[in-house]
C-alpha positions in Angstrom: -11.4 0.5 -15.3 -14.5 0.2 -13.1 -17.2 2.6 -14.3 -17.8 5.2 -11.6 -21.3 5.6 -10.2 -23.8 8.5 -10.6 -22.8 10.1 -7.2 -19.2 10.4 -8.4 -20.2 11.8 -11.8 -22.5 14.4 -10.1 -19.6 15.4 -7.8 -17.2 15.7 -10.8 -19.7 18.0 -12.6 -20.1 20.1 -9.5 -16.4 20.5 -9.1 -16.0 21.3 -12.9 -18.5 24.1 -12.7 -17.0 25.5 -9.5 -13.4 25.5 -10.8 -14.2 26.6 -14.3 -15.5 29.8 -12.7 -12.4 30.1 -10.5 -9.7 29.4 -13.0 -11.0 31.4 -15.9 -9.4 34.6 -14.4 -6.0 33.2 -13.3 -3.3 35.8 -13.8 -0.7 34.0 -16.0 1.7 37.0 -15.9 1.8 36.5 -12.1 2.8 32.9 -12.6 5.5 34.0 -15.0 6.8 36.5 -12.5 7.0 33.7 -9.9 9.0 31.5 -12.3 11.4 34.4 -12.9 12.0 34.6 -9.2 11.8 30.9 -8.5 14.4 30.5 -5.8 13.1 33.4 -3.7 9.5 32.1 -4.1 10.3 28.6 -3.0 12.5 29.7 -0.1 9.5 31.6 1.3 6.6 29.4 0.2 8.1 26.1 1.3 8.8 27.4 4.9 5.6 29.4 5.3 2.6 28.3 3.2 1.4 24.9 4.5 0.4 23.4 1.1 3.9 24.2 -0.3 5.6 23.0 2.9 3.6 19.8 2.7 4.2 19.1 -1.0 7.9 20.0 -0.9 8.8 18.4 2.4 11.9 16.1 2.6 13.8 17.9 -0.1 11.2 17.1 -2.8 12.5 20.0 -4.9 15.8 18.3 -5.4 14.3 15.0 -6.7 12.2 16.2 -9.6 14.6 17.2 -12.4 14.2 15.0 -15.4 11.4 13.0 -13.8 8.1 12.3 -15.5 5.5 13.7 -13.1 1.8 13.8 -13.3 -0.1 16.3 -11.2 -3.7 15.4 -10.6 -6.0 18.4 -10.1 -3.4 20.9 -11.4 -6.0 23.7 -10.9 -4.4 27.2 -11.3 -1.2 25.5 -12.5 1.1 27.2 -10.1 2.7 23.9 -8.9 3.0 22.4 -12.4 4.7 25.6 -13.6 7.2 25.4 -10.7 7.9 21.7 -11.3 8.5 22.3 -15.0 10.8 25.3 -14.2 12.7 22.9 -12.0 13.3 20.6 -15.0 10.6 18.0 -14.6 8.6 16.5 -17.5 5.2 17.4 -16.3 1.8 16.0 -17.3 -0.9 18.1 -15.8 -4.5 16.8 -15.3 -7.6 18.7 -14.4 -11.4 18.5 -15.1 -11.4 22.2 -16.0 -10.7 23.3 -19.5 -9.3 26.6 -18.2 -6.4 24.7 -16.6 -5.4 23.7 -20.2 -5.7 27.3 -21.3 -3.3 28.4 -18.5 -0.8 25.7 -19.5 -0.9 26.8 -23.1 -0.2 30.3 -22.1 2.7 29.2 -19.8 4.3 27.2 -22.6 4.1 30.2 -24.9 5.6 32.6 -22.4 8.2 30.7 -20.5 11.1 28.5 -21.8 10.8 25.3 -19.9 13.2 22.5 -20.5 10.2 20.3 -21.3 6.8 21.9 -22.2 4.0 21.0 -19.9 1.5 18.5 -21.3 -2.2 18.8 -20.4 -4.5 15.8 -19.9 -8.1 16.9 -19.8 -10.9 15.4 -17.7 -11.2 12.5 -15.3 -7.8 10.8 -14.8 -9.4 7.3 -14.6 -10.9 7.7 -18.1 -7.5 7.9 -19.9 -5.5 5.1 -21.4 -2.1 5.3 -19.9 0.9 3.0 -20.2 1.8 0.8 -17.3 4.7 1.8 -15.1 5.3 5.0 -17.2 5.4 7.7 -14.5 8.1 8.5 -12.0 5.8 10.4 -9.7 2.1 11.1 -9.3 1.2 14.0 -7.1 -1.9 16.0 -6.0 -2.1 19.2 -4.0 -5.4 19.3 -2.2 -6.9 16.9 -4.8 -8.2 13.7 -3.1 -10.6 15.3 -0.7 -12.6 16.6 -3.7 -13.4 13.0 -4.8 -16.1 10.6 -3.5 -14.6 7.7 -1.7 -15.6 5.4 -4.5 -13.9 7.6 -7.1 -10.9 8.0 -5.0 -10.4 4.2 -4.8 -10.4 4.0 -8.6 -7.9 6.9 -8.9 -5.4 5.4 -6.4 -5.7 1.9 -7.9 -4.9 3.3 -11.4 -2.0 5.3 -10.0 -0.5 2.1 -8.6 -0.6 0.7 -12.1 0.9 3.6 -14.1 3.6 4.3 -11.5 7.1 2.8 -12.0 8.2 0.2 -9.4 10.6 2.7 -7.8 8.2 5.7 -8.2 6.5 7.8 -5.6 3.0 9.1 -5.0 2.7 12.3 -3.0 -0.5 14.1 -1.9 -1.1 17.1 0.3 -4.5 16.9 1.9 -6.5 18.3 4.9 -6.4 16.2 8.0 -9.5 15.6 10.1 -8.3 13.5 13.0 -10.3 15.2 15.8 -14.0 15.5 16.0 -13.7 18.3 18.6 -11.3 20.4 16.4 -13.4 19.8 13.3 -16.5 21.0 15.2 -14.7 24.1 16.4 -13.5 24.8 12.8 -17.0 24.8 11.4 -18.2 27.0 14.3 -15.8 29.8 13.4 -16.9 31.9 10.3 -14.1 32.2 7.8 -14.0 34.3 4.6 -17.3 33.6 2.8 -18.1 30.6 5.0 -20.7 31.3 7.8 -20.6 29.7 11.2 -22.3 26.3 11.2 -23.1 26.7 14.9 -24.4 30.2 15.0 -25.8 30.7 11.5 -26.9 27.3 10.3 -29.3 28.5 7.5 -26.6 30.6 5.8 -24.1 27.7 6.3 -26.4 25.3 4.5 -26.6 27.7 1.5 -22.8 27.9 1.5 -22.5 24.1 1.9 -24.8 23.5 -1.1 -22.3 25.4 -3.4 -19.2 23.9 -1.8 -17.4 21.4 -4.2 -16.2 19.1 -1.4 -18.2 15.9 -0.8 -18.9 14.6 2.7 -16.2 12.0 3.3 -13.4 10.7 5.6 -10.2 12.8 5.4 -8.5 11.3 8.4 -4.9 10.1 8.4 -6.2 6.7 9.3 -8.3 6.7 6.1 -5.4 7.7 3.8 -3.1 5.1 5.4 -5.7 2.3 4.9 -6.3 3.5 1.3 -2.6 3.4 0.5 -2.0 0.0 2.0 -4.4 -1.6 -0.4 -2.2 -0.7 -3.4 1.3 0.1 -2.0 3.8 -1.6 0.3 5.2 1.6 1.8 2.9 4.2 3.2 3.9 7.4 5.2 1.6 10.0 6.6 3.2 13.3 7.9 0.8 15.4 9.9 1.2 19.2 9.7 -0.2 22.4 11.1 -1.0 21.9 14.8 -0.3 25.5 15.7 -0.2 27.0 12.2 -4.0 26.3 11.9 -4.8 29.3 14.2 -3.1 32.0 12.1 -6.4 33.2 10.5 -7.9 34.3 13.7 -4.8 36.1 15.1 -5.0 39.9 15.0 -1.5 40.4 13.5 -0.2 42.1 10.4 0.5 39.9 7.3 4.2 40.1 7.9 3.9 39.0 11.5 1.4 36.2 10.6 3.9 34.8 8.0 6.6 34.8 10.7 4.2 33.1 13.1 3.4 30.4 10.5 7.1 29.7 9.8 7.9 29.4 13.5 4.8 27.3 14.2 5.7 24.8 11.4 9.2 24.5 12.7 8.3 24.0 16.3 5.7 21.3 15.8 8.4 18.8 14.6 9.5 18.6 18.3 6.0 17.8 19.6 5.0 14.2 20.5 3.6 12.3 17.5 0.2 11.7 19.1 -0.3 15.5 19.5 0.9 16.1 15.9 -1.6 13.5 14.7 -4.5 14.8 16.9 -4.0 18.5 16.1 -3.0 18.3 12.5 -4.7 20.7 10.1 -3.1 19.1 7.0 -1.0 16.0 6.0 1.4 14.9 3.4 0.7 11.4 2.1 3.5 9.4 0.5 3.0 6.0 -1.2 5.8 3.9 -2.6 6.4 0.4 -4.0 3.1 -0.3 -5.9 1.6 -3.7 -5.6 0.7 -5.4 -8.9 -3.1 -5.4 -9.0 -5.2 -5.8 -12.2 -5.0 -3.8 -15.4 -4.9 -0.1 -16.2 
């Protein structure tokens, strides 16, 4: 493994501090309630919430039973809990110790077919057997890494994945400078407007755990092609991206999001690419490059 540079180490530490604070208060009983109503939850989430739509696209749910799956950046552990409840053998990885605490509580309070295993810290720092995993996934994970760190992560994934395995990431898509500029100009939640309140935006940005980097579909395609023979990028969220600024009730907004995600499939590919808010990234058929 190539030793990562100081910029990447600093970024890892910043993310660890940010997410330690976020995950220490995760409601495990809420996760257990979700698992006890799994079919209803997935029916709603995988048609409405874009991160779940993107991760579970193309009948992903029906392919995981019995598979050994590693999730990178498992975070609040909602997705690893769902995968384990669906019968997958899940290895969960995160830099936050609190993710491990959540998994311990999940294993104690829900009877999975296979208990979830937690792998603490940076994925690239672990010794893993070659071609030992059926799937490696990440839900909004890669865009938290520096490009140098990301390269090492994807290289290692290609080595620990089985020849017929699959890599699947759900990530933001920045394919339009115009739409990205518009996004930063609109204040959202605790994020001030970059255009109208630049001083407050700078303070917010200094605390934000996301590094400045390329999150375009072109970048993720090029990245995958270095280590995999089959690369697929699925853009998502052309219309769905506007739901936060619409003055509707929660129920109406969820209906809008479902309809928007269905309709965009019929749009020309170039519009889907240009307007995408998010993207599903699928890599298959790893090339044989170097050692783990």
